[in-house]
Every structure is written in C-alpha cells, then in structure tokens.
Backbone as CSV, one residue per row, in Angstrom:
resi,resn,N_x,N_y,N_z,CA_x,CA_y,CA_z,C_x,C_y,C_z
1,GLN,16.869,0.759,-24.663,15.986,0.370,-23.751,16.825,-0.531,-22.505
2,VAL,15.774,-0.325,-21.729,16.190,-0.087,-20.695,15.758,-1.974,-20.252
3,GLN,16.643,-2.076,-19.399,16.571,-3.746,-19.208,16.932,-3.945,-17.731
4,LEU,16.386,-4.576,-17.370,16.617,-5.342,-15.689,16.698,-6.857,-15.337
5,VAL,17.874,-7.174,-15.164,17.637,-8.629,-14.980,17.724,-9.087,-13.683
6,GLU,16.905,-10.151,-12.996,17.163,-10.421,-11.432,17.674,-11.585,-12.010
7,SER,18.601,-11.753,-10.574,19.446,-13.444,-10.891,19.774,-13.560,-8.925
8,GLY,19.593,-14.856,-8.873,20.018,-15.522,-7.429,18.700,-16.255,-6.533
9,GLY,18.168,-16.253,-7.233,16.370,-16.887,-6.641,17.119,-18.503,-6.536
10,GLY,15.948,-19.183,-5.587,16.358,-20.671,-5.467,15.490,-21.522,-4.291
11,LEU,15.318,-22.653,-4.532,14.549,-23.110,-3.432,15.669,-23.421,-2.318
12,VAL,15.570,-23.017,-0.626,16.273,-22.815,0.035,15.336,-22.945,1.269
13,GLN,16.035,-23.867,2.182,15.341,-24.079,3.456,15.007,-23.198,4.220
14,ALA,13.779,-23.205,5.195,13.641,-21.712,6.604,14.937,-21.446,7.334
15,GLY,15.265,-20.493,7.131,16.557,-20.235,8.303,17.798,-19.624,7.300
16,ASP,17.572,-19.953,6.098,19.140,-19.898,5.163,18.563,-18.577,4.727
17,SER,19.705,-18.085,3.776,20.268,-16.872,3.051,20.128,-16.582,1.713
18,LEU,20.032,-15.711,1.033,20.175,-15.507,-0.281,20.372,-14.295,-0.637
19,ARG,21.401,-14.029,-1.850,21.348,-12.599,-2.110,20.557,-12.578,-3.699
20,LEU,20.002,-11.687,-4.037,19.627,-11.396,-5.132,20.374,-10.266,-5.934
21,SER,20.382,-10.259,-6.849,20.963,-9.541,-7.874,19.982,-9.077,-9.023
22,CYS,20.301,-7.203,-8.869,19.418,-7.175,-10.388,20.279,-5.864,-11.514
23,ALA,20.620,-6.649,-12.457,21.649,-6.052,-13.390,20.844,-5.347,-14.366
24,ALA,21.059,-3.759,-14.495,20.609,-2.817,-15.192,21.416,-2.488,-16.119
25,SER,20.553,-2.297,-17.306,21.099,-1.489,-18.161,20.166,-0.545,-19.234
26,GLY,21.014,0.141,-19.930,19.729,0.924,-20.709,19.242,2.326,-20.360
27,LEU,19.640,2.572,-19.012,19.458,3.911,-18.221,20.602,4.217,-17.663
28,THR,20.498,5.494,-16.916,21.660,5.809,-15.973,21.438,5.916,-14.569
29,PHE,21.727,4.622,-14.231,21.615,3.533,-13.078,21.456,4.740,-12.012
30,SER,22.248,5.400,-11.454,22.859,6.617,-10.381,21.643,7.533,-10.525
31,ARG,20.696,7.498,-11.631,19.883,8.897,-11.148,18.283,7.940,-10.893
32,PHE,18.247,6.962,-10.796,17.363,6.243,-10.588,17.035,5.552,-9.314
33,GLN,15.874,5.634,-8.627,15.857,4.851,-7.475,15.116,3.399,-7.730
34,MET,15.904,2.388,-6.898,15.567,1.049,-7.243,14.758,0.506,-6.527
35,GLY,13.865,-0.758,-6.559,13.376,-0.850,-5.582,13.001,-2.730,-5.541
36,TRP,12.653,-2.964,-4.512,12.185,-4.804,-4.769,10.797,-5.027,-4.696
37,PHE,10.366,-5.948,-5.192,9.063,-6.130,-4.886,8.689,-7.703,-4.862
38,ARG,8.127,-8.152,-4.530,7.758,-9.576,-4.414,5.922,-10.133,-4.877
39,GLN,5.940,-11.052,-5.312,4.224,-11.526,-5.617,4.021,-12.641,-5.391
40,ALA,3.065,-13.135,-4.692,2.964,-14.452,-4.216,2.045,-14.789,-5.032
41,PRO,1.657,-15.955,-5.373,0.497,-16.831,-6.083,-1.064,-16.385,-5.557
42,GLY,-1.843,-15.655,-6.117,-2.648,-15.258,-5.786,-3.077,-14.368,-4.830
43,LYS,-1.984,-13.397,-4.782,-1.555,-12.407,-3.742,-0.932,-11.110,-4.910
44,GLU,-1.630,-9.800,-4.295,-0.855,-8.683,-5.093,0.416,-8.402,-4.927
45,ARG,0.917,-7.904,-6.131,2.519,-7.535,-5.528,2.909,-6.550,-4.637
46,GLU,4.150,-6.616,-3.762,3.985,-5.701,-2.742,5.124,-5.331,-2.233
47,PHE,5.675,-4.080,-2.193,6.569,-3.857,-1.686,7.406,-4.525,-1.093
48,VAL,8.592,-4.449,-0.573,10.056,-5.088,-0.184,10.921,-4.031,0.347
49,SER,11.853,-3.676,-0.506,12.809,-2.588,0.009,12.733,-1.402,-0.900
50,GLY,13.451,-0.202,-1.012,13.622,0.958,-1.853,14.528,1.594,-1.435
51,ILE,15.749,1.885,-2.549,16.788,2.787,-2.019,16.814,3.504,-2.868
52,SER,17.745,4.808,-2.390,17.368,6.248,-3.176,18.676,6.038,-4.327
53,THR,18.437,7.250,-4.708,19.979,7.026,-6.015,21.182,6.594,-5.490
54,LEU,21.452,7.379,-4.481,22.877,7.240,-3.624,22.996,6.366,-2.308
55,GLY,21.887,5.354,-2.111,21.598,5.285,-1.323,21.581,5.748,-0.173
56,VAL,21.142,6.723,0.140,20.746,7.798,1.266,19.846,7.102,2.025
57,ASN,18.978,7.343,1.407,17.398,6.613,1.623,17.260,5.216,1.504
58,ILE,17.048,4.749,2.819,16.037,2.897,2.481,15.245,3.168,2.986
59,GLY,14.302,1.987,2.505,13.267,1.660,3.321,12.800,0.145,2.903
60,TYR,12.261,-0.643,4.339,11.593,-1.820,3.927,10.319,-1.808,4.665
61,ALA,9.765,-2.781,4.159,8.714,-3.189,4.593,8.644,-4.124,5.857
62,ASP,7.874,-3.866,6.605,7.755,-4.290,8.291,7.787,-5.890,8.134
63,SER,7.571,-6.322,7.343,7.737,-7.747,7.029,9.172,-8.415,6.890
64,VAL,10.069,-7.692,6.814,11.388,-8.296,6.213,12.590,-7.475,7.032
65,LYS,11.885,-6.206,7.775,12.873,-5.421,8.508,13.762,-6.348,8.975
66,GLY,15.002,-6.201,9.571,15.911,-6.977,10.259,16.255,-7.993,9.624
67,ARG,15.769,-8.309,8.554,16.277,-9.503,7.803,16.818,-9.600,6.477
68,PHE,16.389,-8.335,5.972,16.744,-8.045,4.445,17.747,-6.816,4.612
69,THR,18.258,-6.618,3.975,19.345,-5.623,3.191,19.463,-5.512,1.780
70,ILE,18.815,-4.203,1.573,18.946,-3.873,0.124,20.536,-3.040,0.068
71,SER,21.250,-2.767,-1.143,22.440,-2.112,-1.691,22.171,-1.971,-3.260
72,ARG,23.096,-1.047,-3.236,23.753,-0.920,-4.672,25.170,-0.612,-4.930
73,ASP,25.215,-0.744,-6.087,26.603,-0.671,-6.504,26.420,0.268,-8.132
74,ASN,26.435,1.394,-7.598,26.209,2.381,-9.114,27.047,2.371,-10.093
75,ALA,28.751,1.692,-9.666,29.553,1.652,-10.783,29.301,0.259,-11.533
76,LYS,28.911,-0.404,-10.799,28.126,-1.754,-11.521,26.878,-1.906,-11.897
77,ASN,25.810,-0.792,-11.764,24.779,-0.565,-12.282,23.998,-1.848,-11.995
78,THR,24.077,-2.265,-10.444,23.814,-3.477,-9.696,22.760,-3.392,-8.997
79,LEU,21.805,-3.981,-8.761,21.162,-3.472,-7.312,21.081,-4.914,-6.466
80,TYR,21.011,-5.451,-5.131,21.217,-6.384,-4.570,20.067,-6.318,-3.606
81,LEU,19.706,-7.613,-2.561,18.843,-7.935,-1.867,19.620,-8.913,-1.236
82,VAL,19.852,-8.662,-0.020,20.299,-9.949,0.710,19.497,-10.715,1.594
83,MET,18.721,-11.882,2.166,17.808,-11.867,2.342,18.179,-13.161,3.609
84,ASN,18.241,-12.727,4.840,18.537,-13.800,5.882,17.573,-14.177,6.869
85,SER,17.765,-15.101,7.099,16.435,-15.861,8.070,15.122,-16.185,7.383
86,LEU,15.382,-16.472,6.126,14.101,-16.955,5.062,13.040,-17.882,6.206
87,LYS,11.835,-17.116,5.687,10.379,-17.895,6.022,10.090,-18.338,4.834
88,PRO,8.763,-19.302,5.120,8.097,-20.001,4.046,7.202,-18.454,3.525
89,GLU,6.982,-17.780,4.184,6.296,-16.770,3.973,7.056,-15.848,3.140
90,ASP,8.080,-16.176,2.776,9.087,-15.309,1.736,8.733,-15.465,0.439
91,THR,8.013,-16.885,0.167,8.029,-17.455,-0.864,7.390,-16.554,-1.822
92,ALA,7.791,-16.194,-3.363,7.602,-15.213,-4.120,8.177,-15.446,-5.212
93,VAL,7.862,-14.451,-6.420,8.381,-14.158,-7.247,9.036,-12.669,-6.894
94,TYR,10.490,-12.418,-7.122,10.714,-11.200,-6.639,10.900,-10.249,-7.656
95,TYR,10.897,-9.386,-7.804,10.722,-8.625,-9.433,11.936,-7.113,-8.956
96,CYS,12.880,-6.690,-9.325,13.298,-5.461,-9.271,12.537,-4.212,-10.286
97,ALA,12.441,-2.826,-9.485,12.148,-2.376,-10.178,12.889,-0.697,-10.484
98,ALA,12.589,0.414,-10.962,13.432,1.328,-11.230,12.507,2.899,-11.455
99,ARG,12.314,4.145,-11.273,11.950,5.032,-11.316,12.667,6.069,-10.977
100,SER,12.703,7.473,-11.692,13.322,8.363,-11.669,13.352,8.776,-10.282
101,GLY,14.396,8.811,-9.793,14.653,8.965,-8.654,14.700,10.288,-7.835
102,ASP,13.860,10.400,-6.607,14.284,11.477,-5.607,14.358,10.431,-4.193
103,ARG,14.529,11.740,-3.351,14.914,11.143,-1.893,13.719,10.129,-1.130
104,LEU,12.693,10.404,-1.665,11.556,9.732,-1.030,11.490,8.309,-1.347
105,ILE,11.500,7.427,-0.442,11.353,6.000,-1.073,9.664,5.832,-1.350
106,LYS,9.214,5.350,-2.583,8.096,4.853,-3.133,7.763,3.039,-3.008
107,ARG,6.788,3.237,-2.446,6.587,1.664,-2.068,5.051,1.212,-2.981
108,ARG,4.443,2.190,-3.585,3.472,1.188,-4.769,4.096,0.899,-5.965
109,PRO,3.310,0.148,-6.195,4.228,-0.617,-7.518,4.142,0.485,-8.792
110,GLY,2.590,1.223,-8.866,2.540,1.880,-10.203,3.344,3.399,-10.113
111,ASN,4.295,3.494,-8.940,5.410,4.410,-9.038,6.657,4.183,-9.510
112,TYR,6.660,2.958,-9.836,7.832,2.856,-10.981,7.871,2.603,-12.276
113,ASP,8.905,2.852,-12.651,8.749,3.139,-14.419,9.086,1.742,-15.047
114,TYR,10.210,0.876,-14.573,10.831,-0.368,-15.744,10.557,-1.189,-14.403
115,TRP,10.578,-2.700,-14.912,10.342,-3.661,-14.173,11.329,-4.661,-14.762
116,GLY,12.045,-5.614,-13.910,12.507,-6.675,-14.664,11.210,-7.795,-14.415
117,GLN,12.241,-9.026,-15.034,11.167,-10.211,-15.289,10.762,-11.510,-13.911
118,GLY,11.509,-11.206,-12.836,11.258,-11.548,-11.456,12.415,-12.998,-11.572
119,THR,12.582,-13.314,-9.977,13.444,-14.612,-10.121,12.358,-15.002,-8.260
120,GLN,12.416,-16.385,-8.907,11.478,-17.243,-7.855,12.398,-17.675,-6.930
121,VAL,12.072,-17.214,-5.508,12.258,-17.451,-4.078,11.388,-18.884,-3.730
122,THR,11.717,-19.691,-3.228,10.654,-20.435,-2.646,11.866,-21.033,-0.944
123,VAL,11.092,-20.968,-0.452,11.324,-21.162,1.278,10.695,-22.438,1.905
124,ALA,11.314,-23.602,1.915,10.572,-24.672,2.553,10.817,-24.959,4.073
125,SER,9.700,-25.418,4.282,9.616,-25.222,5.566,10.272,-26.485,6.385
C-alpha cells in the first residue's frame, strides 16, 4: 500500500521559512516523479513544484520560483520543499504526490497517481 506522509507545516510570519517533508512507503521511490501541490480554501489544487526521478529535471510555479526549492533523497524515500520568504498568499494545505516517472515534469493534479493527506501552512501578515 502506497503511503505519502507530509510533515513540517505550521503557522509562520511573512518572510519566514519552512521545510516540508514527504515520507514515502509502499513504492519504489526512485522510479516515481514527485510533486508538491497546494490548495487554498475555495480554490483549486495547484502545482507548486515537481522533480524527476533522479532529480535532474525540476519545475516550479511562477509564483514560487526563486523562493521555494524542491529536492529528494532517494536513499531515504523522502521528498522536501524548502520555502523561503513566505507570503500570506502561500497559505494553503500542501500535498505531495507521486506518479510513474519520466523526465517531463507534469503540472496537472490528474497526472499524479498517489497523494498524501496534506499539511497546513499558514503565513500571517
């Protein structure tokens, strides 16, 4: 059974940083492209960042480019998202997701096969 478990969310002030983690089990992690998505109240789930199986290809949403950094440790079956210079508009539930990998970073939620339960990130102004 595939499990993706996010952690690291919380309440922070604007300008602060957070590091999210996603621990994966039940799958051969190194064969899966991974992504971070977020969903704010009343809004659709949106792509934040994605990383290919070996970390060679990476993509970011324009809204987070230059502030967020995605990485993965295939030895630890873990995905990370370092979020710097957080803004109130970054407030959302953040989800990690997995899909059978290829080198092209997919940005639509429907492209992903497995999802975590999410972790809340709240940025106060």
